[in-house]
VEXMARVO-975500 format. One line per field, with one value per residue (C-alpha): residue number from 1; residue in three letters; x, y, z. Coordinates in steps of 0.05 Angstrom, whole numbers, padded with zeros to 5 digits. Layout:
BEGIN
num	c(NUM / ...)
residu	c(ALA / ...)
c1	c(X / ...)
c2	c(Y / ...)
c3	c(Z / ...)
end
This chain:
BEGIN
num	c(1 / 2 / 3 / 4 / 5 / 6 / 7 / 8 / 9 / 10 / 11 / 12 / 13 / 14 / 15 / 16 / 17 / 18 / 19 / 20 / 21 / 22 / 23 / 24 / 25 / 26 / 27 / 28 / 29 / 30 / 31 / 32 / 33 / 34 / 35 / 36 / 37 / 38 / 39 / 40 / 41 / 42 / 43 / 44 / 45 / 46 / 47 / 48 / 49 / 50 / 51 / 52 / 53 / 54 / 55 / 56 / 57 / 58 / 59 / 60 / 61 / 62 / 63 / 64 / 65 / 66 / 67 / 68 / 69 / 70 / 71 / 72 / 73 / 74 / 75 / 76 / 77 / 78 / 79 / 80 / 81 / 82 / 83 / 84 / 85 / 86 / 87 / 88 / 89 / 90 / 91 / 92 / 93 / 94 / 95 / 96 / 97 / 98 / 99 / 100)
residu	c(UNK / UNK / UNK / UNK / UNK / UNK / UNK / UNK / UNK / UNK / UNK / UNK / UNK / UNK / UNK / UNK / UNK / UNK / UNK / UNK / UNK / UNK / UNK / UNK / UNK / UNK / UNK / UNK / UNK / UNK / UNK / UNK / UNK / UNK / UNK / UNK / UNK / UNK / UNK / UNK / UNK / UNK / UNK / UNK / UNK / UNK / UNK / UNK / UNK / UNK / UNK / UNK / UNK / UNK / UNK / UNK / UNK / UNK / UNK / UNK / UNK / UNK / UNK / UNK / UNK / UNK / UNK / UNK / UNK / UNK / UNK / UNK / UNK / UNK / UNK / UNK / UNK / UNK / UNK / UNK / UNK / UNK / UNK / UNK / UNK / UNK / UNK / UNK / UNK / UNK / UNK / UNK / UNK / UNK / UNK / UNK / UNK / UNK / UNK / UNK)
c1	c(00000 / 00029 / 00014 / 00037 / -00031 / -00063 / -00016 / -00056 / -00121 / -00089 / -00056 / -00116 / -00162 / -00117 / -00113 / -00188 / -00203 / -00157 / -00189 / -00259 / -00243 / -00212 / -00271 / -00322 / -00292 / -00292 / -00364 / -00386 / -00354 / -00389 / -00457 / -00451 / -00434 / -00493 / -00541 / -00516 / -00526 / -00596 / -00617 / -00588 / -00627 / -00691 / -00679 / -00666 / -00729 / -00770 / -00741 / -00761 / -00830 / -00826 / -00839 / -00864 / -00832 / -00874 / -00828 / -00865 / -00860 / -00788 / -00771 / -00807 / -00767 / -00702 / -00723 / -00739 / -00672 / -00635 / -00669 / -00653 / -00579 / -00576 / -00606 / -00557 / -00499 / -00518 / -00520 / -00452 / -00422 / -00451 / -00422 / -00352 / -00353 / -00367 / -00303 / -00245 / -00199 / -00242 / -00187 / -00140 / -00199 / -00218 / -00146 / -00141 / -00209 / -00187 / -00123 / -00157 / -00212 / -00158 / -00118 / -00179)
c2	c(00000 / 00067 / 00121 / 00176 / 00175 / 00201 / 00261 / 00309 / 00292 / 00302 / 00368 / 00397 / 00375 / 00409 / 00474 / 00476 / 00459 / 00514 / 00567 / 00544 / 00543 / 00612 / 00641 / 00606 / 00636 / 00706 / 00698 / 00673 / 00734 / 00782 / 00748 / 00747 / 00821 / 00839 / 00796 / 00829 / 00899 / 00880 / 00851 / 00911 / 00958 / 00919 / 00921 / 00996 / 01009 / 00966 / 01004 / 01072 / 01046 / 01050 / 00975 / 00918 / 00849 / 00786 / 00743 / 00677 / 00685 / 00706 / 00644 / 00600 / 00632 / 00618 / 00545 / 00537 / 00568 / 00520 / 00459 / 00485 / 00494 / 00423 / 00394 / 00436 / 00411 / 00339 / 00351 / 00384 / 00326 / 00277 / 00319 / 00320 / 00245 / 00237 / 00272 / 00226 / 00277 / 00285 / 00276 / 00327 / 00374 / 00369 / 00382 / 00442 / 00467 / 00462 / 00500 / 00552 / 00562 / 00570 / 00621 / 00660)
c3	c(00000 / -00021 / 00030 / -00016 / -00050 / 00014 / 00023 / -00023 / 00014 / 00082 / 00062 / 00028 / 00085 / 00136 / 00097 / 00083 / 00155 / 00181 / 00137 / 00154 / 00229 / 00227 / 00188 / 00233 / 00296 / 00265 / 00241 / 00310 / 00343 / 00295 / 00302 / 00378 / 00379 / 00335 / 00375 / 00439 / 00411 / 00388 / 00455 / 00493 / 00447 / 00460 / 00535 / 00533 / 00492 / 00540 / 00600 / 00573 / 00554 / 00478 / 00470 / 00513 / 00509 / 00512 / 00555 / 00542 / 00466 / 00472 / 00513 / 00463 / 00406 / 00442 / 00453 / 00379 / 00360 / 00406 / 00374 / 00304 / 00323 / 00350 / 00286 / 00244 / 00286 / 00274 / 00199 / 00200 / 00238 / 00187 / 00131 / 00162 / 00170 / 00096 / 00075 / 00058 / 00091 / 00153 / 00204 / 00176 / 00164 / 00238 / 00260 / 00214 / 00237 / 00309 / 00297 / 00254 / 00307 / 00361 / 00320 / 00296)
end
């Protein structure tokens, strides 16, 4: 068995994983910042009486969002397992996420 045939898959999987991990961390930071600003603006508007927040509906919305994220995560895990270069992709993703 010639292991040199696997080197391109391992190298490309690592590089792609690193870039995706780095970009994912940057995107998560930006989205978290924007969600924080949005929630703070809603709380401020509720405090001064411009709007009223239906807390039950807001809690239900957060529960639905959590379920959607879990389903998405399961699909992503299945997709990663289908790659032939999955291991090197995961290592690159981990390093890219750490550096990002």
